[in-house]
C-alpha positions in Angstrom: -22.1 -32.2 -83.0 -20.6 -29.8 -80.6 -18.3 -27.2 -82.4 -14.9 -26.1 -81.2 -15.3 -22.9 -79.1 -14.3 -19.8 -81.3 -14.7 -21.8 -84.4 -16.8 -20.7 -87.4 -19.2 -23.5 -86.7 -19.5 -22.4 -83.2 -20.5 -18.8 -84.5 -23.2 -20.5 -86.4 -24.5 -22.6 -83.4 -24.3 -19.4 -81.2 -26.1 -17.3 -83.8 -28.8 -19.9 -84.2 -29.4 -20.0 -80.4 -29.6 -16.3 -80.2 -32.0 -16.2 -83.1 -34.2 -19.0 -81.5 -33.5 -21.4 -84.4 -33.3 -25.0 -83.6 -30.5 -26.6 -85.7 -28.3 -29.5 -85.7 -24.8 -29.1 -87.1 -23.5 -31.9 -89.2 -20.0 -32.5 -90.5 -20.2 -34.6 -93.7 -17.7 -37.2 -94.9 -17.8 -35.6 -98.4 -17.6 -32.1 -99.6 -20.6 -29.8 -99.5 -19.0 -26.9 -101.3 -21.3 -27.1 -104.4 -25.1 -27.4 -104.3 -25.0 -30.7 -106.1 -22.4 -32.0 -103.7 -24.4 -30.9 -100.6 -27.7 -32.2 -102.1 -25.9 -35.7 -102.5 -24.4 -35.5 -99.0 -27.9 -34.4 -97.4 -30.0 -36.8 -99.4 -32.2 -34.1 -100.6 -33.1 -32.1 -103.7 -30.7 -29.7 -105.0 -33.3 -27.0 -104.7 -33.4 -27.5 -100.9 -29.7 -26.3 -100.8 -29.1 -22.8 -99.7 -26.4 -21.2 -101.6 -25.1 -18.1 -99.6 -23.8 -15.7 -102.1 -22.1 -12.4 -101.2 -22.2 -9.6 -103.7 -21.3 -5.9 -103.5 -23.9 -3.4 -103.8 -22.8 -1.1 -106.7 -24.6 1.9 -105.2 -22.9 2.0 -101.9 -20.2 -0.7 -101.9 -21.7 -2.5 -99.0 -21.8 -6.3 -99.1 -25.2 -8.0 -99.6 -26.1 -11.7 -98.9 -28.3 -13.6 -101.3 -29.8 -16.8 -100.1 -30.4 -18.7 -103.3 -31.9 -22.1 -104.1 -29.3 -24.6 -105.2 -31.5 -25.0 -108.4 -30.9 -21.4 -109.4 -28.2 -19.3 -110.9 -28.8 -15.7 -109.9 -29.8 -13.3 -112.7 -28.3 -10.0 -111.7 -29.9 -8.1 -114.6 -33.3 -9.4 -113.6 -32.7 -8.5 -109.8 -31.6 -5.0 -110.9 -34.6 -4.5 -113.1 -37.1 -5.8 -110.6 -35.7 -4.5 -107.3 -33.3 -1.7 -108.3 -30.5 -3.6 -106.6 -27.4 -3.4 -108.8 -25.1 -6.1 -107.6 -21.5 -7.0 -108.7 -19.2 -9.9 -107.9 -17.2 -9.5 -104.7 -13.6 -10.4 -103.9 -13.4 -13.7 -101.8 -10.9 -12.1 -99.5 -13.3 -9.4 -98.6 -16.1 -11.9 -98.1 -13.9 -13.8 -95.6 -12.7 -10.6 -93.8 -16.2 -9.0 -93.5 -18.2 -12.1 -92.8 -15.9 -14.4 -91.1 -16.5 -17.4 -93.6 -14.7 -18.5 -96.6 -16.6 -19.1 -99.8 -17.9 -22.6 -99.9 -18.8 -22.6 -96.1 -20.4 -19.3 -95.9 -23.4 -19.8 -93.5 -26.6 -17.5 -93.6 -26.1 -16.7 -89.9 -23.1 -16.0 -87.7 -21.4 -13.1 -89.7 -19.1 -10.9 -88.0 -21.2 -7.8 -88.7 -24.8 -7.2 -89.9 -25.3 -7.6 -93.5 -28.5 -7.1 -95.6 -30.0 -10.4 -96.6 -32.3 -11.3 -99.5 -33.9 -14.9 -99.9 -34.9 -16.6 -102.9 -38.7 -17.2 -102.7 -38.2 -20.7 -104.1 -36.6 -21.7 -100.9 -39.9 -21.1 -99.1 -41.5 -23.9 -101.1 -39.7 -26.6 -98.9 -40.4 -27.7 -95.5 -36.6 -28.0 -94.8 -33.6 -26.5 -96.5 -29.9 -27.2 -95.9 -27.3 -24.5 -95.4 -23.6 -24.2 -95.0 -22.6 -24.3 -91.3 -19.2 -22.4 -91.6 -17.1 -24.9 -93.2 -17.1 -26.5 -96.8 -18.0 -29.9 -95.1 -20.5 -28.8 -92.6 -24.2 -28.1 -92.9 -27.3 -27.6 -90.9 -31.1 -28.1 -91.7 -33.8 -25.5 -91.0 -37.4 -24.5 -91.8 -36.8 -21.8 -94.4 -39.7 -19.8 -93.2 -38.3 -19.8 -89.6 -34.9 -18.8 -91.1 -36.2 -15.9 -93.2 -38.2 -14.6 -90.2 -35.2 -14.9 -87.8 -32.8 -13.1 -90.0 -35.3 -10.5 -91.3 -34.5 -11.6 -94.9 -36.3 -9.7 -97.7 -37.9 -12.4 -99.9 -37.2 -11.9 -103.7 -37.3 -13.8 -106.9 -33.6 -14.3 -108.2 -34.7 -15.5 -111.7 -37.7 -14.7 -113.7 -40.8 -16.9 -113.0 -41.6 -19.1 -116.0 
């Protein structure tokens, strides 16, 4: 699929090309807004869905992006205890203004400005993961290790290991 020039999907495609990531953008007939919806649409496990979640770093007010497996809910207390990273919820309008993406379509690449990125280690257990491509109905698949390397993501656990 060739995105409309200047669109959020075009930003994702351009960012992927600049990073050397080979991706194919797909627009789905159904919503991919939630991890469960996306897994159904993509025909994959929910854990293979990349949830792109933006938080505010309480220490400096800067935005932080967490790439989280669709099978996890982020444990903010755990992240604070393990990594010294105190995160708090961020206003959706700020997310859109600073990343260029609305919540539900937030891609892990193609942001308006650089943002620190942390990646759930669980995503690295899969050969392929699926991420939002700039809209709530669009996705792309990618090798999670290639993605992590391309975006220089810091790999972290987002929940305690059992």
